[in-house]
N, C-alpha and C positions, 0 to 999 in steps of 0.2 A: 170491339172494345172489352177491357176487362173489369166488370163492375161486380162487386160483392158487398151490396148492402145490407144483406142478412146473413151471410156466409159465416160461420165460426172462425176464428184465428186456427190456422194451423199450428200443431204443435211446434216449439221453437226449435228443437232439434232438426225436424225436418226443413223448417226455412232455413235454418245455417247449412245444412247440406246441400239444398237446391242451389242456394244463392253460392255457395263454394264451386258447385259443379258448373254453373253457368260462367263464373269468372274464369275457371280454367278452361271451359270449352272456348271462350271468346280469345282468350290469351293464345290458345294453342292453335286456333285458326289463324289468327292473323300473324303469328310467327310462320306458318306454312303457307299462308298466302306470299308473304314477303320473299320466301325461299323460292317460290315458283314465280315470281314478278320481281327480279332483282333491280330493274329499273324504277319500280315504283317506290321500292324500298329505299333507293336513293334519294328519290323525292320527299320519302317521309324522314329524312334524317338519319336512317339505319345504313350505315357504311360496311356493313360484313360483306355485302355483295356487289360492292362497286366493281370487281374485276369480272362480272359475268354480265349475259345479255342472253335472256331465254329466248328459245325458238319457239315463240309461243304461237306460231301457226302450224306446227308441227302436229301431226294426229296422236303422236305420244304425249307431247305437252297438254294438249287440250284433254286429252284422257285423264290425264294425274288432277287437272284443275277440276274436271266435272266429278271426278271421285271424290275430291276433297268437299267439293260443293252437298254432294250428295250425303256422305257420311255425317258431315256438320249438321244438314237438316234433321237426319234422323236422331242424332244425338239431341238437338235442341229440342224436339217434338216429344223425347223421353222424359223432359222435365215438366212438373207442373207449375203451370204460370202463376196460379192463385197462391203458391208459395213464396213468391218473390215480392219486394217492394215495389212501390210504384216507379221508382226510377231504374230498377233491374227490369221491370216487366217491360219498360219501354225499349231496354236495349234487347230483350229476348225477342219482342215483335218485330223491332227491325231487321234484327240478325235473320229471323225466319223468313221474313218477306224477302230479303236480298238473296237468301240462298235459292228460294223458289224462284225469283226472277233470273237470277244466273243459270238455274237449269233451264227455263223455259227459251232462254236466248239459245241455247244449244241447238234448238229446231231450225235455226235459220244459218246459212253457210257465210258467214261474215269472213271467215278465212280465206273465202275464194275471192274476196274483195280486199287486199292487203294494203293498197296504196291509192290514194288521190292527190290532187293538188293541195289540199288543206291539211289533210292528216297522215301522216306517214313515218315511219322510222328512217327513212333516207333524209327527211327534211329535218328531223329531230337531232340526229348526230352530229350535224356539224355543230349547232348551237352546244350540244353537251361538250364537244372537243373544245370549243372556244374558251371555256372556263367561267363564262358569264351565267351559267345555269347551275343545276344541282351539282353535276359533278366536280368535286374537289380536286385541286392541283395544289395543295398546301404542303406537300413533302415529296421526296423521291419515289416512295411506295405509291402515292396517289398516280404517279406516273404510270408506274409498272400496272397498278391495276386497270387503268383505261385500256391499256394495250390489250390486255385480255378481254375486255369488252369489246374492241375492234374486231377481235377474232370471232366473237359470237355474231358479229353484223354480218360477216361472211356467209356463214350458217343460214342466217335469216334471209338473205338475198336469194339464196338457191332454193329454200322452201317457199318464198314468195311467188317465184318463176314455177314451181311444181303446182302451187295452188292455183295460179291464174291461169294455167293450162287446163286444170280440172273445171275452173269457171268457163272458159271457152267451149269446153265439150258439153257443159251442162246447161248453157245459155245464161250464166251469171257474169256479168261483165259491168264493168263501168262505163257510163256514156263516153263517146269518142271525144267529146269536147272538151272533158276533164282530163282525159289522159293525154291530149295533146299539151296540155300545160304540163302535165307530169314529164313527158319528154323533153320539154325545154328546162325545166328545172335541174334534171339529172344532167342534162348536157351542160348546164352551166357550171356545175360542180367540176365536172371532167375536163372542160376547157380552160377552167381557173388556173393560173399559175399556182402549183400546188404547194409553193414555200410561201406564198402570201394568203393561203387560204385558213379558215377557221381551224382546221385541225393542226396548224402549227402556231397557233397564237399562244398557247402553253411554253413553247419553245422560246418565246421572247421574253420571259420574265419567270424565271426559275426561282423558288423558294428559297431564302437564304442558307438553308442548312444543306443544300446539294453542293458538294465538291465540284471542282473543275472536270475532273474524270467522270464522276456522274451525269454530269451534263452533257458532255461529249457522247456517253455511251446512251443516254436517252436521246439524243437528237439523232443519232444512228438508228436506234430502235424504231423510233417514230417514222424516220422517212422509209425504212425498209417496210415497215407495215402498210404504210400510204402506197407506196408503188408496186408492191407484192400482193397486197390483200385487199385494201380497201378500195383504192381506185379501180382495179379490175373487177370487183364485185359490184360497184357501181356501172363499169362499162357493160358488163354481161346484162346487167337489169336494164339499162337503158337501150341495149340493143334488141333486147327480147322485146321489150315493148314497142320499139319502133318497128320492127320487122314481123314479128309474128302476132302480138296482142292487138296492136291498133287496128290494122285491117279487118279485124273481126268483132271491134267492139260494136255496140249498138248505137244507133242516131238517136233513139229516144232518150228521155231524161228521168222518165217517171219511175219511181221505186216500184210502183203498182205493176211495171211491164216486164218486171223479174218472175220467174216462177215463183209461186206463192206469194208474189210481193204485195198483193192487197193486205195478206195477213200479217206479213212482216212489217211494213208499214203501219198497220192497227196497233201493232204489238210496241214500236218505236215510240207511236203516239201516247200510248199508255203510260209508257216508261218516262218520258219527257215532261209530260204535262201532269203526271199524278192525278189524273181523272180518267174517267170512264165517258167522256163525250166523244162522240163521233167526229171524223174530219168534217163532216159537213156542219155539225153542230159548230165546230171551232171556227170555221171560215164564216159561217153567219155572224158570230161573236166579233170576228175581225172587221167584218162589213160594218157594224153597227159602231164599232170604237173609231174607224176610219173617219165615219160620217160625223162623230161627235168631234173629234179633234179637228176636222177642217172648220167646222163652225166656229171653233174656238180660234182657229187662226184667222179666220174672216173677220173675227170681232177685234181682233190684235191690230189690223191695218192700220187703223187711224193712229193708234199709239206709235206705231212705227213710221209714220209720216210718208204712207205710201197711197197712191190711189190706183186703182186697178183690180182685176181679179186674181184670182190664186195662182194660176199658171205664170202670170206677168210677175207676180211676185216672188215667186219661186226662181224665175231666170233672173230677176233683179238680184237676188240674194246670191246667186251661182256667179254672176260675172262681175259685180262692183268690187273693184280691187281694194275698197276700204275695209272688206269683211274679212280680210285675209292678211296674214303676215307675210312679208317678204325676205324673211331671216329666221332660219330654225332656231337660233339662240334666242331670239325674242318669244317665239313659242313656248319653249321651255321655260324661260324666264316667268312667263305669265302663268303658267302651271304651278311653278315654285312660290310664286305670290299667292296662288288661290290655296296652296298647302296650309301657309302660314294662316290665312284669313280664317279657313274652315276649322283648324284647330283651334282657334280660340273659340268658337261657337259651338264646337261638338259638346261640351259639358251641359249646355241648354237642353239637350235633348237625349243624352245618354250618362248614365252613372257610371258606366265602366267602359273603359277604352283599353284596346289591346298593348300590350308591354313593347311587341315588335315594331321597329321603325319600317319606313319604307321610303324609296328614293325615287325619283323621277329621272328617266333616262331615254335617249333618242335609240330607237331600234337599230341595231347594227347594220352596217351597210349590205353586210354579206347576205341578211335575210329580208331586207326591208322590203324588196319588190314583191314579196309572196305572202308579206305580213298584214295582218289587219291594221285599222288607223290608230287603234290603241289596244292594250290589253294588259292584264296583271299577271305577274308571276309571285307565286306566295312565298312567303319569307322561311327560311330554314328553320326547322322546329328547334334545332339546339343553339339558336342564335347566331350562326357562322354567317348568314347572308340575309340581309334585310329583304321586305317585299320590294317589288319594281313595278312600279307603275310606267310601262314604257309607252312611249310616243314616237308614232312613225313621221318622220320630218322629211322623208324622201319626197313628198308631192305635198307642199303647203296648201294647194288648192281642195284638198280632202282634209283639211283642218281648218275650218271657219270659226272664226273669234267668236261668234255668237252661239257656238256649241261647247265653248270650253268648259263652262261651269258644269253643266250636265255631265259631261264626259268624265269629269274629274270626281264627281259625286258617285258615278256608277262605279269606275274602276279602282278608285282610291278610298276616300274616308266621306261618308261611312258606309260605301259599298263594298267592293269585293275585299280590299286589304281589311277592313274594319271585322267583317264576318269571318272571314277565312281564318285570319290570325286569332280571334277570339276563340274559334273552335280549336286549333290546334293547341291553344294555351290551357283549355278546360281539361285539367289533369282528371277531374272526377269521372269523365266519359272513357270509355273503354277505346283502346286505339283504334279497333275498325270504325269507330265514329268519328275520333278525333281527325284522322286523315282519310274521311270519307270524300269521294266527289260525284257520288251516286247521283243526289238529290238536285237536279238541275234546276227544275221548278223552284226549289227553295233558295238557291244561291242566286240564280238570275232574276227570279222574283225580287229578292230582296235588294240586289243592286237598282233593279228599275223602281222599286218603293223608295231607294235612297234617293233617287233622282226626284223624286216627287216631293220629298221633304226639303228640297232646296231653299223654297221661300221659308220655311220655318228655321233656317240656318243663315239667313239673311241674304242668300244668293237669288238670281233669278229676279230681281228688283228690275233691271235695266229692260225694257220692251225687247229688245233684240236677245237677250239672254233669255227671255220668257218664251219668245219664239224658238229658240234653239231646244228648250226643255220640250215645247210641243212637237218640233221636228224629230227628236229622237224618240219620245214617245208614239210618234206616227210610224216610225221605222217597225217599231215592237209590234204596232197594231197591223201594218201592211204584212208583217212576217206570216200573220194567222192566216190571211188570204192567199199569198203566194204559195207558202211551202204546202198547204193544202190542195191549192191549185195545181201545182206541179206534179205532185204525187198520187193524188185521188181524184183529180178533175180533168186532166189531159191538157194542161196549159203547156204551152212551149216556153222556152227561155224568153222569146222575144214578147208574148204576150206577158210575162210576168215583170220584164224590165220596163214596159210601156205603163204598166199599172204602177209601178213604184215611181216612175218619172212624173207621173200624173198627180199624184199625192203628195210630193215632199220636194224639197229643193236639193235633192240628189244630182250629181252628174250622172251622165251615161256610164261613165266608166264605173262610178260607184255602184250604180244599180245592177250591172253587169256582174261586178265582183260578188254582191250580196246574193243573186240568183245562183250563180254558181255554186256558193256556199251551201245553199239550201239544197243543190243537187248533191252535193257531196256527202252533206251529213243531215240526212232526212229528219226532221220532226224537232230537232235540237233549237230551231228557232222559234218554235212554238211555247217554250218554257217561260220565256221573258214575260209575255204578258199573263199568261195564265197564272204565274206565281205571283207577280205584282197585283193582279186584281184579287185574288184569294186573299193575300196578307193585307190589302188596304180594306176588303170587307170585313175581316176580323178587328182590325183597329176601329172601323165604324160601330161594328158591334158592342167594342168594349167601352167607347165613348159614349154610345147611348145607354149602356147598363151602368156606368159611373156617375154619369152626367158631370157636373162641376168637379167631382172628386177625381176624375180621371187623371191619371200621372203618366205622362207620354215616357218618361224616362223608365218606369216600372214595365208599361208595355213593351218597349224596346228590349230590355233586359230579359223578360220573358220569351220573347221571339228568340233571341239568339243564344239564350243560356245553354241548350241542349245541342247546339249546333244543327247542321243541316238534317232535315229529316222529311218524310213523308207529310204532304200537306193536311191530311185527314187527322194525323196525329198532333201536329202542330195546333190544327183546330179544337182537337181534344184538350189538350194541356191548357190551352189559353181559355177556353170553356170553363174548365175546371177552377182555373184562377179566378174568373170573373164571378163564378158561382159561388165561391168560398168566400169571397170578399163582399158580395152584395146580398146573399140569403143569410137570415137569422140561423139556419141549419143546413150546412153545406150539403149538396148532393155527393153520394158516395161514388166515386170514380177513382180509379187508382192508376192514373196518368199523371 
């Protein structure tokens, strides 16, 4: 941390020069980053590169990225942080940390594991093609740009196969159970009627400025690209996985079973939790949280009108039809009603609300089977697309009524939509911070914290909605146990599923999907509870310091005003606020 209680103020010209150099560095870095990552540029609302798709698996591209990271780290370290304002120092500190983390990540061969059932470009591409995501289809030129991006996908698939062959030779492969699902996902793309696939959705509604001649030309170009390039690339990838990759994948699921896997998992744990806690300590914390939440569930049984033990309660809530909608439209209508209710109460806890709107939509049929129960897609920074709270209506048994309020608070407002939209709209922040998705413990921790303040927003008053809040928090507590169990303690998929079924009202299918998610994306699931516990502790500390003068609106403003950030820096900024407000002579701390 930067602290200068007795340091003389640097000369004004040196302050101005250092500030200007930092701002130029941050601007140049982000411009270079977007040029190297054109897909991220599209999601950030920068559409200069909509016709490109980086072959980010190739050695050449990875070398370019690493060179950028190392050059910018050296440039940042040549600046004297003592010459920066508190706000600029915070940007400098975050920038230096991010570059160091990015460089450290190059020690682990993630490029040899380019695809899984959860996260991969072959799954994202149909969504981009559908016109419901970040790729725009607002004029004829947009269609031509996307055709260029499709050309890039062919090269990416070829590189993915090359990299997976290297992984096979080095013993770095995905678990077989995950790749069996990938094979099925790719087969579904191939076997579908291509004329009704997501890739052809933009052809169903051309923008008004397209002439009939242009439409016919674009239809011809899209069909040619699909038949001669895109679908053959999917076929090549599918056949390689089926014939060459799957027979040699590993039967184990632990990340620690990979070469240098224990160190790799430890790196991911630090990255996702913003802490130095060991996996063993995180597991013990999870066990403690699970025990606490079980006790609260037991205490709630009488209010639920139920007599029996917790396993019986869980099964009752799974199977009684009164707890589930039988019509997708009714489920969506319920969420839209919550949207109105919560919007009225947000000013009670927040002084600032985002300008961006958000919509509630069902997950599209073409990707519903592989999607989570609900998720959020950020609004376009330029306002061309609202935020979207997606609800998966394909299986209503995974959408219990008692979980609706908590799920809404997490994904929409004041959870992900609220926090991410405010961050994107904070134009006082440099762009590498406005469009950052690095600090998962902050973003997911905030969303889980948003669930916990449901009662303050008038939510979770009904005992079943109260149970839903506990059940969702239990999921995040179990993740601390299950993720570390799978990747550091030798748990099997079956052990992990049994543990989740024993401590929640999840169905076996839900538990299996959760476990497979943790196998595919190790340590990410740890971020939710670790972030929420830290934010809650910071609020408790502020409430104790201010006493009756505690202002929850100001606390929330202080948490969100700088966007997502490392949790220790969030703690420092909040401590500085508390000390400045509560002590006659505030401590000197420049954050």
